[in-house]
N, C-alpha and C positions, 0 to 999 in steps of 0.2 A: 406583415400582412401577406406579402408575396410568398414567404416561407409557409404560412398557414394554408394558403391556397394550393401550393405545390403538394403539401402533405395530404390535403384532402383529395386531390386528384389522384395521387398514388394509391390512396386507400380504395378509391372507387375502382381503379384499374385492377388492383390486386383482388378485390372482391369479385370482379367479373371473371378473372382467371380461375378463382376457386369455384365459382358457380359452374363455369364451363367444365372444369374437371369433374365436379360432382355429377353433372349431367351425363358425361361420358361413362362414368363408372356405373351409373344407374342403368344406362342403356345396355352396357355389356352384361350386367347382371341379369337383366330381364331376358336377354338373348340366350344366355346360358340356361336359365331356368326353362325357357321355351324349348330349347333343344332337348333337355332332360325329359321334359313332359312328352315331347314327340317320340323320344326313344322308348318310352314306356309301352307304346303300342306297336306291335310288329304285325306284318301281313304275311300269312302263310299261303303259299301257292300249292294247289293240288288239282288233280283231275278226278272228280268225284263219280267215277264209274267203275270202281274197283273193289267191291265188297270182298272180304270184311275190312279192308284197309281204309277205304274212304268211299262213301256213297251217300246219296240223298235219302233221308228217312221220309218216304212218301206218306207215312201214317201221321207224321207231325208237320206236314207242310214241306218246306224246302230246307230243313236242317240237314247239314252235312255231318255224318257221324262215322265212327270206325276206329280201328286200331291206331292208325296214324294220328287221328284227331285227339285220341286219348293221350298219346305220347306227347303231342304238342302242348296239350293242357298241362300235363305234369311237368314238362321241361320249363315252359314259360312261367308257371307258377313258382317253381323253385328259384328262378332268376328274377322274379319281381316284375315280369312283363305281362301286359294284356296282349291278346292277339285276335285278329280277324282272319277269315278264310276267303281267298279268291279262287273261284273255280274256273278252270280253263282246260283246253285240250292238252294232253300230256306233251305233245310235240313242242308246245310253246313255253313250257315251264323254265327251261334253261335260259332262254332269251329274256323271259320276264325277270328272272333273277339278275341277269347281267345288266338289264336296263333300269333296275331299281323299282320295278312295279311290285315286286314282292321281296320280303326280307329273308325268307327261307322257304325251302320246298320240302314237304313231307307228303310223298305220293308213291310209296312202294318203288322208289327209284334206286336202281342198282348203281353202286359206286364203281363204275368201270374206269379203266385207264383213260379211255377217250374222253369221258366226261370230266375227269380230274384235270384235264388240260384247261377247262373252261370255268370250273367251280371248285370250291372246297367241299369236303364231305366230313361228317362226323364219324364216330365209331359205328361199326355195323350193328344193327339192332335185330335183323332177321335175315335168314338165308332161305331161298326158295328153289324150286325146280321148274323146268319147262314142262308143259303138258300139251300133247297133241290131242285136240278135241275134234270129234267128228259125229255124224249121225250114227245112232246105234245100229249095228248090223251092217255097217259100211264095208267091213272086211279090212279096214285100216288098223293094223296091229303093230306096225313097225315103221321106222323112217323110210325103209325101202318101198313100203306100200304107197308112199306119197308120189312115186314116179308118175309123171303125166298128169298130176292133180293141180288144182288151184288152191293155194293155202293162204289164209288170211292172218295178218299180224296187226298189232296196234302201232300206229305211226309214232316213231320216236322212241319206242320201247326197246328193252333189251331183247324181247322176243322178235322184234324186226331184224335185229342183227343176227339172231340165231337162225331165223328163216333164210336170210341171205347166205349164211354159212352152210346150212343144209342143202341149199339149192346148188351149191358148188359140187356137192357129193351126189345128189339125186336130181334128175331132170324134173323140176316142178316149177310152177309159176307162183310168185309171191305177190300178193296184193295187200295194200295197207288201208286201214280205216282209222278214224280218230278215236272212236270209243269201243269198248269191249262189247256192249250190247249190239252194236252194228255187226261185229264179227259173228255173233250168235245168230242174228237174223239172216245173214248171208248163208250160213250153214243150213239153216232150216228151209231157206228158199231154194237151196240147191245150187247157188252160184259159187259157193266155196265147198270143196269136198272136206276140208279140214281147216283148223286154225291153231296157232301156237299161243297158248295163254299160260300165265303163272298158275301153278298147281292148286294153291289154296283158293284162288278166285274161281278156277274151273270147277272145283268140288262144290262150290256154292251153286253153280249152274246145274250140276248133275242132280243136286237134291231137288231142284224145282223142275227139271226137264228130263223125264225118263227116256226121252228119245235121243239123248246125247250120251256119249261115252268117250273114254280117252285113256292114254297111257303116258307115263313120264319119261323124259329123256334126262340127260345129265344135269347136274346142278347149274343154276343160273350163275353167271359170272359176277363177282364183286360183292354180292349181298346187298340188302337194302340199308340205306343210310340217309341222314338228313343233309340236304344240299344247301350250301351257303355261298355268298359271293366270295370270289377269290380274295384271300388275305383279310377276311372279315374278322373283327374282334369277337364277333359272336361265336366263331367256331370253337374257341377254347372254352367259352362259357357253356355252350351247348354240350360239348364233350364231357365237361365236369359233371353237369346235371345228369346226362345219360349214363355215365359211368356209375354215378351214385344209384341210379335206378337198377342197373345191372347187379351191383353189389348187394343191395338190400332186397332184391327179389321183386321189386315193384314192376319191372319190365315183364318178367315172367307172368305176373298176375294179369297184366293187360293182355298179353298174348293168349293166355288161357281163357280169359273172358270172351274174346272174339272167336277163338278157334273151337272152344268147347261149349259155346252157346250159353255162357253164364252171364249174359248181359243184364 
């Protein structure tokens, strides 16, 4: 009888151990599935004030559209991800990436050596030039003509660095603003004599504002690339998808769509 009771007790204990093990495995499995599910949705950081790369389509409410958005759609679709867009000031994008607020940044961001110390970059997808923008008839036709002038730049942009560099050569005052439309407003109000803006973006403003003009200076450093957290596994994935788009002509089609008005 004692042997029977002992055997029964051992069976109960053994069954409890198995049940506990089964529960642990189930929790682990659910956690993994949850992580995979979360991984499927990425957050893209951008500063939606930079047409045609990213801007708000006022005709359709508050939708953010543009070249960079189309690239994000194509890349994430190839990799099996969904993505949402978080709009913020350009100067805060790197910090948002580092703090985990966003998973990647697509915002006409130049892959400079300084930024590479903080984040990883994909392959270059577009190379731009700097443009000096001023009121039409201002007489500003060269960098030397900026002497004694107040020149606006976007805070945190590659143009801000260019402005500081030019200010070492020519005696000018550099002031920064968060958004490109603010730079344009300051020029029109006469508070800035000029601003340094990416050439393609500036061309869009010229088309809508006959009272503005400009000229280009040397190519912007680095070229535009997708920014990702340091040592992110996404970097290789994004590069593979982006390279595929370069090889099959898909990237060229997106660029033509936004630069040649084939939207």
